[in-house]
MARPA-450186 format. One line per field, with one value per residue (C-alpha): x, y, z; residue in one letter; residue number from 1. Coordinates in Angstrom, 1 decimal. Layout:
REM residues N
X = X/... $
Y = Y/... $
Z = Z/... $
code = A/... $
pos = NUM/... $
//
This chain:
REM residues 389
X = 0.0/2.9/6.6/7.8/5.7/7.1/10.7/10.0/8.4/11.1/14.4/13.2/16.7/18.4/15.3/15.8/19.5/18.9/16.4/18.7/21.6/19.7/17.8/20.5/17.7/17.2/15.5/14.0/12.6/9.6/7.7/4.0/1.4/0.4/3.8/3.5/5.2/3.4/5.7/8.8/7.5/6.8/10.7/11.5/12.4/11.5/9.6/10.0/8.4/10.9/10.2/12.1/13.6/12.0/15.5/17.1/18.1/21.9/22.2/19.1/18.4/21.1/19.2/15.3/13.6/12.4/8.8/8.3/7.1/8.9/8.4/9.9/12.8/13.6/13.4/16.0/18.1/18.0/19.1/22.0/23.1/23.2/20.4/19.1/22.6/21.2/18.6/19.3/16.9/14.5/10.9/9.7/6.1/5.0/2.7/3.0/5.6/8.2/8.2/8.4/11.8/13.0/13.8/16.4/17.4/17.9/19.8/22.3/22.7/22.3/25.2/24.2/25.5/26.7/28.2/25.4/25.5/25.5/24.8/24.1/23.7/20.8/21.5/20.3/20.3/19.0/19.2/16.3/13.1/10.6/6.8/4.9/1.8/-1.1/-2.5/-6.0/-6.8/-10.1/-10.0/-10.2/-6.6/-5.4/-5.2/-3.6/-1.1/-0.3/-0.1/2.7/4.4/4.3/5.4/8.5/9.2/8.8/11.2/14.0/13.4/14.0/17.2/18.5/17.8/18.7/15.3/12.1/8.9/6.1/2.5/2.5/5.0/2.7/-0.3/1.6/2.2/-1.5/-2.5/0.0/-1.1/-4.8/-4.1/-2.5/-5.4/-7.9/-6.2/-5.7/-9.5/-10.2/-8.2/-10.1/-13.4/-12.6/-12.3/-16.0/-16.9/-17.2/-14.6/-12.6/-10.5/-7.4/-6.2/-5.5/-1.8/-1.6/-3.5/-1.1/1.8/0.6/0.0/3.2/4.9/3.1/5.0/8.5/8.4/7.2/3.5/3.1/5.1/3.3/-0.2/0.6/1.9/-1.2/-3.5/-2.0/-2.3/-5.9/-6.7/-5.4/-7.2/-10.4/-9.7/-9.0/-11.7/-9.4/-10.5/-8.6/-9.3/-12.7/-12.7/-14.3/-14.4/-12.2/-11.6/-8.0/-7.4/-4.0/-0.7/2.2/2.2/5.4/7.1/7.8/4.3/2.1/2.7/-0.4/-2.6/-0.9/-1.8/-5.3/-5.7/-4.0/-6.3/-9.5/-10.0/-9.8/-8.7/-11.0/-10.4/-8.6/-7.9/-4.0/-1.6/-0.1/-3.6/-6.7/-5.4/-2.7/-4.9/-8.7/-9.4/-8.4/-6.7/-8.7/-7.8/-10.0/-7.9/-4.5/-2.0/-0.4/-4.0/-5.0/-2.0/-2.4/-6.0/-5.2/-2.5/-5.0/-7.6/-5.5/-7.6/-4.7/-5.4/-2.9/-5.0/-7.8/-10.6/-12.9/-15.4/-14.6/-14.4/-12.6/-15.5/-13.4/-11.6/-14.9/-16.1/-13.2/-13.8/-17.5/-16.2/-13.8/-16.0/-19.2/-20.0/-17.4/-19.7/-17.4/-17.9/-15.5/-12.9/-9.3/-7.5/-3.8/-1.9/1.8/2.8/3.3/1.2/-0.7/-2.9/-4.3/-4.6/-6.6/-9.0/-9.5/-12.3/-14.4/-14.1/-14.6/-17.9/-18.9/-18.3/-20.4/-23.2/-23.6/-22.4/-23.1/-19.5/-17.3/-13.8/-10.4/-7.6/-4.1/-1.1/2.1/5.9/7.0/8.7/8.0/7.9/5.3/2.9/3.3/2.4/-1.0/-2.0/-3.8/-6.1/-6.7/-7.7/-10.3/-11.8/-12.3/-13.6/-16.1/-17.3/-17.5/-19.5 $
Y = 0.0/2.2/1.6/3.1/1.1/-2.1/-0.9/-0.7/-4.1/-5.7/-3.6/-2.4/-2.2/-0.4/2.2/2.9/3.4/5.6/7.7/8.0/9.1/11.6/13.2/12.8/11.7/8.6/5.3/3.1/-0.3/-1.6/-4.7/-5.2/-2.3/-1.7/0.1/4.0/4.9/8.3/9.4/8.3/10.3/13.3/13.1/13.3/9.7/7.2/4.3/1.0/-2.2/-5.2/-8.2/-11.4/-13.0/-16.4/-17.9/-20.8/-19.5/-18.8/-17.5/-17.3/-21.1/-21.3/-18.8/-19.2/-22.7/-24.1/-24.7/-20.8/-18.2/-18.7/-15.2/-13.8/-16.2/-14.9/-11.2/-12.0/-13.8/-10.8/-8.5/-10.8/-11.1/-7.1/-6.6/-3.8/-2.3/1.0/1.2/4.0/2.3/-0.6/-0.6/-3.8/-3.9/-6.5/-8.2/-12.0/-14.2/-14.5/-10.7/-9.8/-11.7/-9.7/-6.9/-9.1/-10.9/-7.9/-6.0/-8.8/-10.4/-7.6/-5.3/-1.7/1.4/3.2/2.4/2.6/5.9/4.6/6.6/4.7/1.5/2.9/3.5/7.1/6.5/3.1/1.2/-1.0/0.5/-1.6/-0.8/-2.4/-2.8/-4.1/-7.7/-6.6/-3.5/-2.1/-2.2/1.0/1.4/0.6/4.0/6.0/3.2/3.2/6.9/6.7/4.0/6.3/9.3/7.4/6.3/9.8/11.0/8.3/9.4/13.1/12.2/9.8/12.5/15.6/17.2/17.7/16.2/18.8/18.4/20.3/17.5/14.8/16.7/16.8/13.2/12.4/14.5/12.8/9.3/10.2/11.4/8.1/6.3/8.1/7.1/3.5/3.5/5.0/2.2/-0.4/1.1/0.9/-2.8/-3.1/-3.1/-6.4/-6.8/-4.6/-1.6/-3.0/-6.5/-8.1/-8.2/-4.6/-3.5/-5.4/-3.9/-0.4/-1.1/-2.7/0.1/2.3/0.7/1.3/4.9/8.2/8.4/11.8/10.8/7.5/9.3/11.7/8.8/6.7/9.7/10.2/6.5/6.2/9.4/7.8/4.7/6.5/8.5/5.6/3.2/0.4/-3.0/-6.0/-9.6/-10.9/-13.8/-15.5/-12.7/-13.8/-12.3/-13.0/-13.3/-14.2/-13.8/-11.4/-10.9/-9.6/-10.1/-13.9/-15.0/-12.4/-14.8/-16.4/-13.6/-14.2/-18.1/-17.1/-14.8/-17.2/-19.8/-18.0/-15.9/-12.2/-11.0/-8.0/-7.1/-8.5/-8.9/-8.7/-6.7/-5.4/-4.6/-3.3/-3.7/-1.2/1.7/1.0/3.3/7.1/8.7/11.2/15.0/16.2/14.6/15.6/14.0/11.6/10.1/10.0/7.8/5.8/5.0/4.2/1.8/0.1/0.0/-2.1/-5.4/-7.7/-11.4/-11.2/-8.8/-9.6/-7.8/-7.9/-10.3/-14.1/-13.9/-11.1/-9.9/-6.8/-9.3/-10.4/-6.7/-5.9/-8.6/-7.5/-3.8/-4.9/-7.5/-5.4/-4.2/-6.3/-9.2/-11.7/-15.4/-17.3/-16.6/-18.0/-18.1/-18.1/-18.7/-19.3/-22.3/-21.9/-18.6/-19.4/-16.2/-16.9/-20.5/-20.1/-17.7/-19.5/-22.1/-19.2/-16.9/-19.9/-20.6/-17.0/-16.5/-19.6/-19.1/-15.3/-14.6/-18.1/-18.2/-21.2/-21.0/-22.7/-23.0/-22.8/-23.2/-21.6/-22.2/-18.8/-20.0/-19.6/-23.3/-23.6/-21.1/-22.9/-26.3/-24.7/-24.1/-27.3/-26.6/-23.1/-24.1/-26.7/-24.4/-21.7/-24.1/-25.3/-21.7/-20.9/-24.1 $
Z = 0.0/0.8/-0.2/3.0/5.3/3.2/3.9/7.5/7.6/5.7/7.1/10.4/12.0/9.0/8.9/12.7/12.4/9.4/11.4/14.3/12.0/10.2/13.4/16.1/18.4/20.8/20.0/22.8/22.4/24.2/24.8/24.5/23.3/27.0/27.4/27.9/24.7/24.4/27.1/25.1/22.2/24.5/25.4/21.6/21.6/18.8/20.5/18.5/19.4/20.0/17.8/17.0/14.0/13.7/13.2/15.2/18.5/18.8/22.4/24.4/24.7/27.2/29.5/28.8/29.3/25.9/27.1/27.0/24.4/21.3/20.5/23.6/23.4/19.8/21.0/23.6/21.1/18.7/21.5/22.6/18.9/18.6/16.2/18.7/19.3/18.2/21.1/23.7/26.2/26.7/28.4/29.8/31.3/33.7/31.1/30.9/33.0/30.2/29.3/33.0/33.1/30.2/32.6/34.2/31.1/28.8/31.6/32.4/28.9/26.4/26.0/26.9/24.8/28.0/31.4/34.3/36.5/39.9/43.1/46.2/44.5/42.1/38.4/37.8/34.2/33.6/30.3/31.0/32.4/34.3/34.2/37.1/35.2/37.3/37.0/37.8/35.7/37.1/40.9/43.1/43.6/40.4/38.5/41.5/41.7/38.0/37.6/40.4/38.3/35.1/37.1/38.3/34.6/33.5/36.0/34.9/31.4/32.5/34.4/31.7/28.8/30.7/29.9/31.4/29.9/30.3/30.3/26.9/25.8/26.6/25.1/21.9/22.0/22.6/19.7/17.4/18.6/18.4/14.8/13.9/15.6/13.5/10.3/11.3/12.2/8.5/7.1/8.9/8.1/4.3/4.9/5.7/1.9/0.0/-1.4/1.0/-0.2/1.3/1.8/5.4/4.7/3.3/6.4/8.7/6.9/7.9/11.5/11.9/10.4/12.9/15.7/14.1/12.9/14.4/14.8/13.1/10.0/10.0/10.2/7.3/5.1/5.9/5.2/1.8/0.9/2.0/0.2/-3.1/-2.6/-2.2/-5.2/-7.5/-5.8/-5.9/-4.1/-2.9/-4.0/-3.0/-0.4/2.7/5.3/8.2/11.7/13.0/16.8/17.8/19.6/19.0/15.3/13.5/10.1/10.9/11.5/9.7/6.7/8.2/6.8/3.3/3.7/4.7/1.6/-0.8/0.4/-0.7/2.4/3.3/6.8/7.2/10.8/13.9/17.5/17.4/19.4/16.1/15.1/16.9/20.4/19.7/18.3/18.4/21.4/21.3/24.4/26.3/25.6/28.7/31.5/32.8/30.2/32.5/33.7/30.0/29.0/32.1/31.3/27.6/28.9/31.4/28.7/26.6/25.8/26.7/27.5/30.4/32.4/35.1/36.3/39.4/37.6/37.3/33.5/31.9/29.5/28.4/26.0/24.5/24.4/22.4/19.9/19.5/19.1/16.4/14.6/14.3/10.8/9.0/7.7/9.1/8.0/10.4/12.9/13.0/16.4/15.9/19.0/19.8/21.7/25.4/25.3/28.6/28.6/24.9/25.6/28.7/27.2/23.8/24.7/26.2/23.3/20.8/22.4/22.6/18.9/18.1/20.4/20.1/16.5/15.0/13.5/12.9/14.2/13.4/16.0/15.1/17.3/15.9/16.8/15.6/12.4/8.6/8.1/11.0/9.2/5.9/7.4/8.4/4.8/4.4/7.5/6.6/3.2/4.3/6.8/4.2/1.7/4.3/5.0/1.1/0.5 $
code = M/N/E/I/F/A/Q/Y/C/N/N/R/H/D/M/A/R/K/W/K/Q/E/T/G/K/K/V/Y/G/Y/F/C/C/M/S/P/E/E/I/L/F/A/A/D/I/L/P/V/R/I/T/G/T/G/E/P/L/Q/K/A/D/L/H/V/P/P/N/S/C/P/F/A/R/S/C/L/D/A/G/M/Q/G/H/Y/D/Y/L/D/G/V/V/V/P/N/S/C/D/I/I/F/S/M/E/Y/L/W/K/T/L/V/K/R/P/N/P/P/S/M/V/G/G/I/D/L/K/P/Y/V/H/Y/I/N/Y/P/E/K/I/N/S/R/G/V/L/P/F/Y/K/E/V/L/S/I/F/K/Q/E/L/E/R/G/N/N/R/L/I/T/D/E/D/M/S/R/A/I/T/A/Y/N/D/D/K/F/Q/L/K/R/L/Y/E/M/R/K/T/D/P/P/A/V/S/G/F/E/A/W/Q/A/V/Y/A/S/I/L/M/P/K/D/Q/H/A/A/L/L/K/E/S/L/D/E/I/E/K/T/G/R/K/A/E/E/G/V/R/I/Y/L/S/G/S/A/M/D/R/V/N/A/D/I/I/K/V/I/E/E/C/G/G/Q/V/V/T/D/D/L/C/V/G/T/R/S/F/W/Y/P/I/S/T/E/L/P/P/L/E/A/I/A/R/R/S/L/G/T/A/C/P/R/S/T/V/K/E/R/I/P/E/N/R/W/A/H/I/V/N/T/I/K/G/Y/D/V/E/G/A/I/F/Y/V/L/K/C/C/D/A/R/L/G/E/Y/P/H/L/R/D/K/I/K/E/E/M/G/L/P/S/L/F/L/E/G/D/Y/T/A/E/G/V/E/Q/M/R/G/R/V/E/A/F/I/E/M/I/G/G $
pos = 1/2/3/4/5/6/7/8/9/10/11/12/13/14/15/16/17/18/19/20/21/22/23/24/25/26/27/28/29/30/31/32/33/34/35/36/37/38/39/40/41/42/43/44/45/46/47/48/49/50/51/52/53/54/55/56/57/58/59/60/61/62/63/64/65/66/67/68/69/70/71/72/73/74/75/76/77/78/79/80/81/82/83/84/85/86/87/88/89/90/91/92/93/94/95/96/97/98/99/100/101/102/103/104/105/106/107/108/109/110/111/112/113/114/115/116/117/118/119/120/121/122/123/124/125/126/127/128/129/130/131/132/133/134/135/136/137/138/139/140/141/142/143/144/145/146/147/148/149/150/151/152/153/154/155/156/157/158/159/160/161/162/163/164/165/166/167/168/169/170/171/172/173/174/175/176/177/178/179/180/181/182/183/184/185/186/187/188/189/190/191/192/193/194/195/196/197/198/199/200/201/202/203/204/205/206/207/208/209/210/211/212/213/214/215/216/217/218/219/220/221/222/223/224/225/226/227/228/229/230/231/232/233/234/235/236/237/238/239/240/241/242/243/244/245/246/247/248/249/250/251/252/253/254/255/256/257/258/259/260/261/262/263/264/265/266/267/268/269/270/271/272/273/274/275/276/277/278/279/280/281/282/283/284/285/286/287/288/289/290/291/292/293/294/295/296/297/298/299/300/301/302/303/304/305/306/307/308/309/310/311/312/313/314/315/316/317/318/319/320/321/322/323/324/325/326/327/328/329/330/331/332/333/334/335/336/337/338/339/340/341/342/343/344/345/346/347/348/349/350/351/352/353/354/355/356/357/358/359/360/361/362/363/364/365/366/367/368/369/370/371/372/373/374/375/376/377/378/379/380/381/382/383/384/385/386/387/388/389 $
//
């Protein structure tokens, strides 16, 4: 859809290094879409999401058990191999168990660009920043606690970069992020038509590029691309309309979208962290900026989070919000091996989709390799043929 988006998807590290060289500014990596990346942007830092390579592990398998998330293990391996040697900092939220451990693993196993600045046993300019993200996201004390966590994170950034991050800076970041969210929602609205204006893989490329480049630049490029699509009236291929719900989706396993579309399907909307979970809900401009960012982060529909109720129906509510109006004909759940949060919620969501929407579903368990994705082709083809009749 856009050549620059494709360049970021295929050469993300080279593009980040080029941006850093041209601007003289800093680049921070982060795990998970719940990370408060808006505060990084407010500090004039480029936040880029950390992803893996899908290649056989060279170093991380000596430190991480093999029965843990293959995506997280690959991320650590990429860091240990030096793929992320351009990063000036890393942000690790307390999301799932394996990502939580990345604070220690990255701090001890990945070479940092500068030596620590120790005073009284405390690193005043840490390379790895830990975000103590609450497990339960809607209890009475959660918001005050999390605002304090983000305030401490903001102070660490200010010390480490020798600059204040004002409310005006954070408001500017919120505006940039909301502009990008608006364009991404516009992209998804254009996929409601039959056939959609943009294919599922093209849409994924646009979202993936948004987590690797400055949000204001991404919004401008996406607006330009969408304006051109509306002007020309172009359409993607017809296909069985699929809803895709899944684990971490980067360049390695996004080929599952290609497989679906090559088998006669068309992914028209999704429940992905590199997808609707990262942009669907705008950030409030009526609240104090730090509180608005905290509420955005806590509102992320992540499977790892719990609520006061026995069953976290916020996950089901997100699926309803992102499936409504897309005339979906079937759902595919793509879950990485050892992803306990996704595996735990799957039976409930599968049953709800069948009972309340009458949709058939297919469960795929991935190993975070290109070969593993290709091996699913037969099952995907059979599922789409079953729906297409």
